[in-house]
DRENDO-1510 file (C-alpha; in Angstrom, 1 decimal, always signed):
<recs>
REC; n; res; u; v; w
REC; 1; SER; +0.0; +0.0; +0.0 .
REC; 2; LEU; +3.0; +2.3; +0.4 .
REC; 3; ALA; +4.3; +1.6; -3.2 .
REC; 4; ARG; +4.0; +4.5; -5.7 .
REC; 5; PRO; +3.6; +2.9; -9.2 .
REC; 6; GLY; +5.0; +5.3; -11.8 .
REC; 7; GLY; +6.1; +7.8; -9.2 .
REC; 8; ALA; +2.7; +9.2; -8.6 .
REC; 9; VAL; +2.1; +11.5; -5.7 .
REC; 10; GLU; -0.3; +9.5; -3.5 .
REC; 11; THR; -1.2; +12.5; -1.4 .
REC; 12; ASP; -2.7; +14.3; -4.4 .
REC; 13; ARG; -5.4; +11.7; -4.5 .
REC; 14; LEU; -6.7; +12.7; -1.1 .
REC; 15; PRO; -9.3; +15.4; -0.6 .
REC; 16; SER; -7.5; +18.6; +0.5 .
REC; 17; ASP; -9.3; +18.9; +3.9 .
REC; 18; VAL; -8.5; +15.3; +4.7 .
REC; 19; ARG; -4.8; +15.8; +3.9 .
REC; 20; ASP; -4.5; +19.1; +5.8 .
REC; 21; ARG; -6.4; +17.7; +8.9 .
REC; 22; ALA; -4.2; +14.6; +8.9 .
REC; 23; MET; -1.0; +16.7; +8.7 .
REC; 24; ASP; -2.1; +19.0; +11.5 .
REC; 25; ALA; -2.7; +15.9; +13.7 .
REC; 26; VAL; +0.7; +14.5; +12.8 .
REC; 27; ASP; +2.3; +17.9; +13.8 .
REC; 28; HIS; +0.4; +17.9; +17.1 .
REC; 29; PHE; +1.7; +14.6; +18.1 .
REC; 30; GLY; +5.3; +15.3; +17.1 .
REC; 31; GLY; +5.4; +13.2; +13.9 .
REC; 32; ARG; +4.9; +9.8; +15.6 .
REC; 33; VAL; +1.2; +8.7; +15.5 .
REC; 34; THR; -1.2; +5.8; +15.4 .
REC; 35; ILE; -4.2; +5.7; +13.1 .
REC; 36; GLY; -6.4; +6.4; +16.2 .
REC; 37; ASP; -4.3; +9.5; +17.1 .
REC; 38; VAL; -5.0; +11.0; +13.7 .
REC; 39; ALA; -8.7; +9.9; +13.6 .
REC; 40; SER; -9.5; +11.3; +17.0 .
REC; 41; ARG; -7.5; +14.5; +16.7 .
REC; 42; ALA; -8.6; +15.4; +13.1 .
REC; 43; GLY; -12.1; +14.0; +13.5 .
REC; 44; LEU; -11.6; +11.8; +10.4 .
REC; 45; GLN; -13.1; +8.4; +9.8 .
REC; 46; VAL; -10.7; +5.6; +10.8 .
REC; 47; ASP; -10.2; +4.4; +7.2 .
REC; 48; GLN; -9.7; +8.0; +6.0 .
REC; 49; ALA; -7.0; +8.5; +8.6 .
REC; 50; GLU; -5.3; +5.2; +7.5 .
REC; 51; ARG; -5.3; +6.2; +3.8 .
REC; 52; ALA; -4.0; +9.6; +4.6 .
REC; 53; LEU; -1.1; +8.3; +6.7 .
REC; 54; GLN; -0.2; +5.7; +4.1 .
REC; 55; ALA; -0.1; +8.4; +1.4 .
REC; 56; LEU; +1.9; +10.8; +3.5 .
REC; 57; ALA; +4.4; +8.1; +4.4 .
REC; 58; ALA; +4.8; +7.1; +0.8 .
REC; 59; ASP; +5.4; +10.6; -0.4 .
REC; 60; THR; +7.6; +12.0; +2.5 .
REC; 61; GLY; +9.9; +9.1; +3.4 .
REC; 62; GLY; +7.9; +8.1; +6.5 .
REC; 63; PHE; +8.3; +4.7; +7.9 .
REC; 64; LEU; +6.3; +2.2; +10.0 .
REC; 65; GLU; +7.0; +0.8; +13.5 .
REC; 66; VAL; +5.4; -2.3; +14.8 .
REC; 67; SER; +5.1; -3.1; +18.5 .
REC; 68; GLY; +5.4; -6.5; +20.2 .
REC; 69; GLU; +1.6; -6.6; +20.3 .
REC; 70; GLY; +1.2; -5.9; +16.6 .
REC; 71; GLU; +0.2; -2.2; +16.8 .
REC; 72; VAL; +1.4; -0.1; +13.8 .
REC; 73; LEU; +2.7; +3.4; +14.2 .
REC; 74; TYR; +3.6; +5.9; +11.5 .
REC; 75; VAL; +6.7; +8.0; +11.9 .
REC; 76; PHE; +7.5; +11.1; +9.8 .
REC; 77; PRO; +10.7; +13.1; +9.4 .
REC; 78; LYS; +10.6; +16.7; +10.8 .
REC; 79; ASP; +10.8; +18.2; +7.3 .
REC; 80; TYR; +8.0; +16.0; +5.8 .
REC; 81; ARG; +5.9; +19.0; +4.9 .
REC; 82; ALA; +8.8; +20.5; +2.8 .
REC; 83; LYS; +9.4; +17.1; +1.1 .
REC; 84; LEU; +5.7; +16.8; +0.2 .
REC; 85; ALA; +5.5; +20.4; -1.1 .
REC; 86; GLY; +8.5; +19.7; -3.3 .
REC; 87; LYS; +6.8; +16.7; -4.9 .
REC; 88; SER; +3.2; +17.9; -5.0 .
REC; 89; PHE; +2.4; +20.4; -7.7 .
REC; 90; ARG; -1.1; +20.5; -6.4 .
REC; 91; MET; +0.0; +21.7; -3.0 .
REC; 92; ARG; +2.1; +24.5; -4.6 .
REC; 93; VAL; -0.9; +25.7; -6.7 .
REC; 94; GLU; -3.6; +25.5; -4.0 .
REC; 95; PRO; -2.5; +28.7; -2.2 .
REC; 96; LEU; -2.7; +30.6; -5.5 .
REC; 97; VAL; -6.2; +29.1; -6.3 .
REC; 98; ASN; -7.5; +29.9; -2.9 .
REC; 99; LYS; -6.2; +33.5; -3.2 .
REC; 100; ALA; -7.9; +33.8; -6.6 .
REC; 101; LYS; -11.1; +32.6; -5.0 .
REC; 102; GLU; -10.8; +35.2; -2.3 .
REC; 103; VAL; -10.2; +38.0; -4.8 .
REC; 104; GLY; -13.1; +36.7; -7.0 .
REC; 105; ALA; -15.4; +36.8; -4.0 .
REC; 106; TYR; -14.3; +40.3; -3.1 .
REC; 107; VAL; -14.9; +41.5; -6.7 .
REC; 108; VAL; -18.4; +40.1; -6.6 .
REC; 109; ARG; -19.2; +41.8; -3.4 .
REC; 110; VAL; -17.8; +45.1; -4.6 .
REC; 111; SER; -19.4; +44.8; -8.0 .
REC; 112; PHE; -22.9; +44.3; -6.5 .
REC; 113; GLY; -22.5; +47.4; -4.3 .
REC; 114; THR; -21.1; +49.4; -7.2 .
REC; 115; ALA; -24.1; +48.4; -9.3 .
REC; 116; LEU; -26.4; +50.2; -6.9 .
REC; 117; VAL; -24.5; +53.5; -7.3 .
REC; 118; ALA; -24.4; +53.0; -11.1 .
REC; 119; SER; -28.1; +52.2; -11.2 .
REC; 120; ILE; -29.0; +55.3; -9.3 .
REC; 121; VAL; -26.8; +57.5; -11.4 .
REC; 122; LEU; -28.1; +56.0; -14.7 .
REC; 123; VAL; -31.8; +56.1; -13.6 .
REC; 124; TYR; -31.8; +59.7; -12.4 .
REC; 125; THR; -29.6; +61.0; -15.2 .
REC; 126; THR; -32.0; +59.4; -17.7 .
REC; 127; ILE; -35.0; +60.9; -15.9 .
REC; 128; ILE; -33.5; +64.4; -16.2 .
REC; 129; ALA; -32.6; +63.8; -19.9 .
REC; 130; ILE; -36.2; +62.8; -20.7 .
REC; 131; ILE; -37.7; +65.8; -18.9 .
REC; 132; SER; -35.2; +68.1; -20.5 .
REC; 133; SER; -35.9; +66.7; -24.0 .
REC; 134; SER; -39.6; +67.4; -23.7 .
REC; 135; SER; -39.3; +71.1; -22.7 .
REC; 136; ASP; -37.7; +74.2; -24.2 .
REC; 137; GLU; -34.8; +76.0; -22.4 .
REC; 138; ASP; -37.0; +78.4; -20.5 .
REC; 139; ASN; -39.3; +75.6; -19.2 .
REC; 140; ARG; -36.2; +73.6; -18.2 .
REC; 141; GLY; -34.9; +76.5; -16.2 .
REC; 142; ARG; -38.2; +77.1; -14.4 .
REC; 143; ARG; -38.6; +73.4; -13.7 .
REC; 144; ARG; -35.2; +73.2; -12.1 .
REC; 145; ARG; -35.9; +76.3; -9.9 .
REC; 146; SER; -39.3; +74.8; -8.9 .
REC; 147; TYR; -38.4; +71.2; -8.3 .
REC; 148; GLY; -34.7; +71.5; -7.6 .
REC; 149; SER; -35.3; +70.3; -4.0 .
REC; 150; THR; -36.9; +67.0; -5.1 .
REC; 151; ILE; -34.9; +66.0; -8.2 .
REC; 152; PHE; -31.9; +63.9; -7.3 .
REC; 153; LEU; -28.7; +64.7; -9.3 .
REC; 154; PRO; -25.7; +62.4; -9.8 .
REC; 155; THR; -23.4; +65.0; -8.2 .
REC; 156; ASP; -25.7; +65.0; -5.1 .
REC; 157; LEU; -25.2; +61.3; -4.8 .
REC; 158; PHE; -21.4; +61.5; -4.7 .
REC; 159; TRP; -21.6; +64.4; -2.2 .
REC; 160; TYR; -23.8; +62.3; +0.0 .
REC; 161; LEU; -21.5; +59.3; -0.1 .
REC; 162; ASP; -18.6; +61.6; +0.8 .
REC; 163; ALA; -20.6; +63.1; +3.7 .
REC; 164; GLY; -21.1; +59.5; +4.9 .
REC; 165; SER; -17.4; +58.8; +5.1 .
REC; 166; SER; -17.4; +58.9; +8.9 .
REC; 167; ARG; -20.1; +56.2; +9.0 .
REC; 168; ARG; -18.1; +54.1; +6.5 .
REC; 169; ARG; -15.0; +54.3; +8.8 .
REC; 170; ARG; -17.0; +52.6; +11.6 .
REC; 171; VAL; -17.9; +49.7; +9.3 .
REC; 172; GLU; -14.3; +49.4; +8.2 .
REC; 173; ASN; -13.5; +48.6; +11.8 .
REC; 174; GLU; -15.4; +45.4; +11.0 .
REC; 175; ASN; -13.3; +44.9; +7.8 .
REC; 176; MET; -16.2; +46.0; +5.6 .
REC; 177; ASN; -16.6; +49.2; +3.6 .
REC; 178; PHE; -19.8; +50.8; +2.4 .
REC; 179; ILE; -19.8; +49.1; -1.0 .
REC; 180; GLU; -19.4; +45.7; +0.6 .
REC; 181; SER; -22.2; +46.5; +3.1 .
REC; 182; VAL; -24.6; +46.6; +0.1 .
REC; 183; PHE; -23.9; +43.0; -0.7 .
REC; 184; SER; -24.0; +42.2; +3.0 .
REC; 185; PHE; -27.5; +43.8; +3.3 .
REC; 186; VAL; -28.9; +41.8; +0.4 .
REC; 187; PHE; -27.2; +38.4; +0.6 .
REC; 188; GLY; -25.7; +38.3; +4.2 .
REC; 189; ASP; -22.2; +37.3; +5.1 .
REC; 190; GLY; -22.2; +33.6; +4.8 .
REC; 191; ASP; -22.7; +30.7; +7.2 .
REC; 192; PRO; -21.4; +31.5; +10.7 .
REC; 193; ASN; -21.1; +27.8; +11.4 .
REC; 194; ASP; -18.9; +27.0; +8.4 .
REC; 195; GLY; -16.8; +24.0; +9.4 .
REC; 196; LEU; -19.2; +22.9; +12.1 .
REC; 197; GLU; -19.1; +19.2; +11.2 .
REC; 198; GLU; -15.3; +19.2; +11.2 .
REC; 199; ARG; -15.3; +20.8; +14.7 .
REC; 200; ARG; -18.0; +18.4; +15.9 .
REC; 201; TRP; -16.1; +15.3; +14.9 .
REC; 202; LYS; -12.8; +16.7; +16.3 .
REC; 203; MET; -14.5; +17.2; +19.7 .
REC; 204; ILE; -16.0; +13.8; +19.7 .
REC; 205; GLY; -12.8; +12.0; +18.7 .
REC; 206; GLN; -10.7; +13.9; +21.3 .
REC; 207; TYR; -13.3; +13.2; +24.0 .
REC; 208; ILE; -13.4; +9.4; +23.3 .
REC; 209; SER; -9.6; +9.2; +23.1 .
REC; 210; SER; -9.1; +11.1; +26.4 .
REC; 211; ASN; -11.5; +8.7; +28.1 .
REC; 212; GLY; -9.7; +5.6; +27.1 .
REC; 213; GLY; -11.9; +4.6; +24.2 .
REC; 214; VAL; -15.0; +3.7; +26.3 .
REC; 215; VAL; -17.9; +6.1; +26.7 .
REC; 216; THR; -21.6; +6.3; +27.3 .
REC; 217; ALA; -24.2; +7.7; +24.9 .
REC; 218; GLU; -25.0; +10.4; +27.4 .
REC; 219; GLU; -21.4; +11.6; +27.2 .
REC; 220; LEU; -21.5; +12.1; +23.4 .
REC; 221; ALA; -25.0; +13.6; +23.3 .
REC; 222; PRO; -23.8; +17.2; +24.1 .
REC; 223; TYR; -21.9; +17.1; +20.7 .
REC; 224; LEU; -24.7; +15.7; +18.6 .
REC; 225; ASP; -28.1; +16.8; +17.3 .
REC; 226; VAL; -30.3; +15.2; +20.0 .
REC; 227; PRO; -33.7; +15.9; +21.5 .
REC; 228; ALA; -34.0; +17.4; +24.9 .
REC; 229; PRO; -33.6; +15.0; +27.9 .
REC; 230; SER; -37.4; +15.1; +28.4 .
REC; 231; GLU; -37.9; +13.7; +24.9 .
REC; 232; LEU; -37.0; +10.2; +24.0 .
REC; 233; LYS; -34.6; +9.9; +26.9 .
REC; 234; ASP; -33.9; +6.2; +26.4 .
REC; 235; ASP; -33.3; +6.4; +22.6 .
REC; 236; GLU; -29.6; +6.0; +21.8 .
REC; 237; SER; -29.9; +5.8; +18.0 .
REC; 238; PHE; -28.0; +9.1; +17.7 .
REC; 239; ILE; -24.8; +7.2; +18.6 .
REC; 240; LEU; -24.8; +5.2; +15.3 .
REC; 241; PRO; -22.9; +7.8; +13.2 .
REC; 242; VAL; -20.2; +7.9; +15.8 .
REC; 243; LEU; -19.8; +4.1; +15.8 .
REC; 244; LEU; -19.5; +4.1; +12.0 .
REC; 245; ARG; -17.0; +6.9; +11.8 .
REC; 246; PHE; -14.7; +5.6; +14.6 .
REC; 247; GLN; -15.4; +1.9; +14.2 .
REC; 248; GLY; -16.9; +1.4; +17.6 .
REC; 249; HIS; -19.2; -1.2; +19.0 .
REC; 250; PRO; -21.5; -1.6; +21.9 .
REC; 251; GLU; -20.7; -3.6; +25.0 .
REC; 252; VAL; -22.8; -4.5; +28.1 .
REC; 253; ASP; -21.3; -4.2; +31.5 .
REC; 254; GLU; -22.1; -6.4; +34.5 .
REC; 255; GLN; -24.9; -4.1; +35.6 .
REC; 256; GLY; -26.6; -4.3; +32.2 .
REC; 257; ASN; -25.6; -0.8; +31.0 .
REC; 258; ILE; -24.8; -0.3; +27.3 .
REC; 259; LEU; -21.3; +1.2; +26.8 .
REC; 260; TYR; -19.5; +2.0; +23.6 .
REC; 261; ARG; -15.9; +0.9; +22.9 .
REC; 262; PHE; -13.7; +2.3; +20.2 .
REC; 263; PRO; -10.6; +0.0; +20.0 .
REC; 264; SER; -8.9; +2.2; +17.3 .
REC; 265; LEU; -8.9; +5.2; +19.6 .
REC; 266; GLN; -7.5; +3.3; +22.6 .
REC; 267; ARG; -4.0; +3.0; +21.1 .
REC; 268; THR; -1.8; +6.1; +21.0 .
REC; 269; ALA; +1.9; +7.0; +20.4 .
REC; 270; SER; +1.6; +10.0; +22.7 .
REC; 271; SER; +1.1; +10.4; +26.4 .
REC; 272; LYS; -0.7; +13.7; +25.9 .
REC; 273; GLY; -4.1; +13.7; +27.6 .
REC; 274; GLY; -3.4; +10.6; +29.6 .
REC; 275; GLY; -4.5; +9.8; +33.1 .
REC; 276; SER; -7.4; +7.9; +34.4 .
REC; 277; ARG; -10.8; +9.5; +34.9 .
REC; 278; GLU; -11.7; +8.5; +38.5 .
REC; 279; TYR; -14.5; +11.0; +39.1 .
REC; 280; VAL; -17.8; +11.9; +37.7 .
REC; 281; GLY; -20.0; +14.9; +38.4 .
REC; 282; THR; -18.4; +18.3; +39.1 .
REC; 283; LYS; -14.9; +17.0; +39.7 .
REC; 284; TRP; -15.0; +14.8; +36.6 .
REC; 285; SER; -16.3; +17.8; +34.5 .
REC; 286; ALA; -13.4; +20.0; +35.6 .
REC; 287; MET; -10.9; +17.5; +34.4 .
REC; 288; PHE; -11.9; +18.2; +30.8 .
REC; 289; SER; -10.8; +21.8; +30.6 .
REC; 290; GLY; -9.3; +21.2; +27.2 .
REC; 291; VAL; -12.5; +19.8; +25.7 .
REC; 292; GLU; -15.7; +21.9; +25.3 .
REC; 293; LYS; -18.6; +20.7; +27.4 .
REC; 294; PHE; -21.0; +20.9; +24.5 .
REC; 295; MET; -21.1; +22.0; +20.9 .
REC; 296; GLU; -22.7; +25.4; +20.5 .
REC; 297; GLU; -23.9; +26.7; +17.1 .
REC; 298; LYS; -23.8; +30.4; +16.3 .
REC; 299; PRO; -27.0; +32.2; +15.3 .
REC; 300; TRP; -27.1; +33.7; +11.8 .
REC; 301; GLU; -26.8; +37.5; +11.5 .
REC; 302; PHE; -28.9; +39.4; +9.0 .
REC; 303; SER; -25.9; +41.5; +8.2 .
REC; 304; LYS; -22.6; +42.4; +9.8 .
REC; 305; ALA; -22.9; +46.0; +8.8 .
REC; 306; ASN; -23.9; +48.3; +11.6 .
REC; 307; ALA; -27.3; +49.9; +11.9 .
REC; 308; SER; -26.4; +53.2; +10.3 .
REC; 309; GLU; -24.9; +51.6; +7.3 .
REC; 310; ARG; -27.9; +49.3; +6.9 .
REC; 311; ALA; -30.2; +52.3; +7.0 .
REC; 312; MET; -28.1; +54.1; +4.4 .
REC; 313; VAL; -28.1; +51.1; +2.1 .
REC; 314; ALA; -31.9; +50.6; +2.5 .
REC; 315; GLY; -32.4; +54.3; +1.8 .
REC; 316; LEU; -30.3; +54.2; -1.4 .
REC; 317; GLY; -32.1; +51.0; -2.4 .
REC; 318; GLY; -35.5; +52.7; -1.9 .
REC; 319; LEU; -34.2; +55.7; -3.8 .
REC; 320; ASN; -33.2; +53.5; -6.7 .
REC; 321; LEU; -36.6; +51.6; -6.7 .
REC; 322; PHE; -38.5; +54.9; -6.7 .
REC; 323; GLY; -36.4; +56.1; -9.6 .
REC; 324; VAL; -37.0; +52.9; -11.6 .
REC; 325; ILE; -40.7; +53.3; -11.1 .
REC; 326; ILE; -40.6; +56.9; -12.3 .
REC; 327; LEU; -38.4; +56.1; -15.3 .
REC; 328; GLY; -40.7; +53.2; -16.3 .
REC; 329; ASN; -43.7; +55.6; -16.4 .
REC; 330; LEU; -41.7; +58.2; -18.4 .
REC; 331; LEU; -40.5; +55.6; -21.0 .
REC; 332; LYS; -44.2; +54.5; -21.5 .
REC; 333; GLN; -45.3; +58.1; -22.2 .
REC; 334; MET; -42.6; +58.8; -24.8 .
REC; 335; THR; -44.0; +59.3; -28.3 .
REC; 336; VAL; -40.8; +59.5; -30.2 .
REC; 337; THR; -38.0; +57.0; -30.6 .
REC; 338; PRO; -35.4; +57.9; -28.0 .
REC; 339; GLY; -31.7; +58.0; -28.8 .
REC; 340; GLY; -28.4; +58.2; -26.9 .
REC; 341; LEU; -28.5; +57.8; -23.2 .
REC; 342; ILE; -32.3; +57.4; -23.1 .
REC; 343; SER; -32.1; +54.5; -25.6 .
REC; 344; PHE; -29.3; +52.9; -23.6 .
REC; 345; ALA; -31.3; +53.1; -20.4 .
REC; 346; ALA; -34.4; +51.8; -22.2 .
REC; 347; GLN; -32.5; +48.7; -23.3 .
REC; 348; LEU; -31.2; +48.1; -19.8 .
REC; 349; PHE; -34.5; +48.8; -18.1 .
REC; 350; PRO; -35.6; +45.2; -17.6 .
REC; 351; LEU; -32.3; +44.6; -15.7 .
REC; 352; LEU; -32.8; +47.7; -13.7 .
REC; 353; GLN; -36.2; +46.5; -12.7 .
REC; 354; ILE; -34.9; +43.1; -11.6 .
REC; 355; TYR; -32.1; +44.7; -9.6 .
REC; 356; ALA; -34.3; +47.2; -7.9 .
REC; 357; GLY; -36.9; +44.6; -7.0 .
REC; 358; SER; -34.5; +41.9; -5.8 .
REC; 359; PHE; -32.7; +44.4; -3.7 .
REC; 360; PHE; -35.6; +44.2; -1.2 .
REC; 361; ALA; -37.2; +40.8; -2.1 .
REC; 362; ILE; -34.1; +38.8; -1.3 .
REC; 363; PRO; -33.4; +40.5; +2.2 .
REC; 364; LEU; -37.1; +40.1; +3.1 .
REC; 365; PHE; -37.0; +36.4; +2.2 .
REC; 366; ARG; -33.8; +36.0; +4.2 .
REC; 367; TRP; -35.2; +37.7; +7.2 .
REC; 368; PHE; -38.1; +35.2; +7.5 .
REC; 369; LEU; -35.8; +32.3; +6.8 .
REC; 370; LEU; -33.3; +33.4; +9.4 .
REC; 371; ARG; -36.0; +33.6; +12.1 .
REC; 372; LYS; -36.8; +30.0; +11.6 .
REC; 373; THR; -33.2; +28.9; +11.3 .
REC; 374; ASN; -32.1; +30.7; +14.5 .
REC; 375; ASP; -35.1; +29.2; +16.4 .
REC; 376; ASP; -33.9; +25.7; +15.3 .
REC; 377; ILE; -30.3; +26.6; +16.3 .
REC; 378; SER; -31.5; +27.9; +19.7 .
REC; 379; ARG; -33.5; +24.7; +20.3 .
REC; 380; ARG; -30.5; +22.4; +19.4 .
REC; 381; ASN; -28.1; +24.4; +21.6 .
REC; 382; LYS; -30.5; +24.3; +24.5 .
REC; 383; ALA; -30.9; +20.5; +24.2 .
REC; 384; ARG; -27.2; +19.9; +24.0 .
REC; 385; GLU; -26.6; +22.2; +27.0 .
REC; 386; GLU; -29.2; +20.3; +29.1 .
REC; 387; ARG; -27.5; +17.0; +28.1 .
REC; 388; ALA; -24.2; +18.4; +29.3 .
REC; 389; GLN; -25.7; +19.6; +32.5 .
REC; 390; GLU; -26.8; +16.1; +33.3 .
REC; 391; LEU; -23.2; +15.0; +33.3 .
REC; 392; VAL; -22.2; +17.7; +35.8 .
REC; 393; LEU; -24.8; +16.6; +38.3 .
REC; 394; PRO; -25.6; +13.0; +37.3 .
REC; 395; GLU; -28.4; +11.0; +38.9 .
REC; 396; PRO; -27.3; +7.8; +40.7 .
REC; 397; SER; -27.9; +5.4; +37.8 .
REC; 398; LEU; -26.1; +7.6; +35.3 .
REC; 399; ARG; -23.2; +8.0; +37.8 .
REC; 400; ARG; -22.8; +4.3; +38.1 .
REC; 401; LYS; -22.9; +4.0; +34.3 .
REC; 402; LEU; -20.1; +6.6; +33.9 .
REC; 403; LEU; -18.0; +4.9; +36.6 .
REC; 404; SER; -18.4; +1.6; +34.7 .
REC; 405; ALA; -17.2; +3.2; +31.5 .
REC; 406; ARG; -14.1; +4.6; +33.3 .
REC; 407; ASP; -13.4; +1.1; +34.7 .
REC; 408; MET; -13.5; -0.4; +31.3 .
REC; 409; ALA; -11.3; +2.2; +29.7 .
REC; 410; GLN; -8.0; +1.0; +28.3 .
REC; 411; ARG; -5.7; +3.7; +26.9 .
REC; 412; LYS; -2.5; +2.0; +25.6 .
REC; 413; VAL; +0.5; +4.3; +25.1 .
REC; 414; ILE; +3.0; +2.7; +22.7 .
REC; 415; THR; +6.5; +3.7; +23.8 .
REC; 416; PRO; +9.7; +3.4; +21.6 .
REC; 417; GLU; +10.9; +0.6; +23.9 .
REC; 418; GLU; +8.0; -1.6; +22.7 .
REC; 419; ILE; +8.9; -1.4; +19.0 .
REC; 420; VAL; +10.3; -4.7; +17.6 .
REC; 421; TYR; +10.3; -3.9; +13.9 .
REC; 422; THR; +10.6; -0.8; +11.8 .
REC; 423; THR; +10.7; -0.2; +8.0 .
REC; 424; GLU; +13.4; +2.5; +8.6 .
REC; 425; LYS; +16.1; -0.2; +9.0 .
REC; 426; ASP; +17.1; -3.1; +6.8 .
REC; 427; VAL; +15.7; -6.4; +7.9 .
REC; 428; LEU; +19.2; -7.9; +8.6 .
REC; 429; ASP; +19.9; -5.0; +11.0 .
REC; 430; GLN; +16.9; -6.1; +13.0 .
REC; 431; GLU; +17.7; -9.7; +13.5 .
REC; 432; TYR; +17.8; -9.3; +17.3 .
REC; 433; GLU; +14.4; -7.5; +17.3 .
REC; 434; VAL; +12.9; -10.2; +15.1 .
REC; 435; LYS; +14.1; -13.0; +17.4 .
REC; 436; GLU; +12.8; -11.1; +20.3 .
REC; 437; TRP; +9.4; -10.7; +18.6 .
REC; 438; GLU; +9.3; -14.4; +17.8 .
REC; 439; ARG; +10.1; -15.3; +21.4 .
REC; 440; ARG; +7.3; -13.1; +22.6 .
REC; 441; PHE; +4.9; -14.5; +20.1 .
REC; 442; LYS; +5.7; -18.1; +21.1 .
REC; 443; LYS; +5.3; -17.1; +24.8 .
REC; 444; LEU; +1.8; -15.7; +24.0 .
</recs>
């Protein structure tokens, strides 16, 4: 499995997030890991972690170590990242692609905001042109004197934007300028829980590993989407995805409690996070300061722009919509074929209508959708928090169940002294280790 037919870069066949998460886990444990270490730390499926380690070892000169009990470890050189980057064209190109995506996203945000300014300028300039073309010079002068306070000129718009520079500076403190706030008002700012599943599985994997690979369903409930304790309290079907991902299986203790064992997460090459969990309740909860007590989702925001900027964007959007309505009526009343600017605006008028209408239709739809979404998020957070609170002050039956899980925990740290074979050395150089391994095997 470590061979590379034709010199292919095996790591390039992995999804980028799987590769990066596996490499972060390898770095965390100092370059010497088991499959369970990577699976628990990175929140990867066990088979995903194994494939990632095999590919990384093949491409970076990593080697295997085998303990006397048959556990396999992967060991990587300190410069394995540099070696991989030197071989993988994909890894060298990915930063440029990601940067291009960021620039493209920024251009889209800025373009949408710029389109609002351009639409207002075009609409009101065309309105003035139509009115001017239907009157003589004297009437045009009287109209400007009579209605100058109500007609919006393009120069007024730019003056207004400049006058609002102090408000824009406040938004820039949030890394958002006024033009970007237009996009934020209409489409929002993206999912605040991006990467939630990755974070969920990392927390679950680290929790199981730190508890010696044996846990109860109640312990994992605060990290999953579960009903409140008052609803379906005895239903543990929510644990099935965890069993599939980390190759766990249920066991029944002497008291008839169902516990869940994860053998792959019981073997580790690092002593980090070791120590037995002798307590439950408040003392037991305090021992897990490095692991969050429950997974909390963030509510969606309508827009990250501040209130004054949202008001300014809504005002300009309303001004644009009003101008489009007026322009549509003027175009219908025209009896001669327009030319120049008026003809250009007439051709773009359907797009101007769509832009002006969607400017408020999309935010209105998002507002109703976010209310329901945030209600669901609040309900899930409350259920997970209540489940976590049960572990802080467990009832007697749950306390006995947790203690039973701690008694059945078996966290095996594989030390260098236990290694009997390694692919780093030639087989002939390991004759003594092979004989020692055979002796132990016969003894077993």
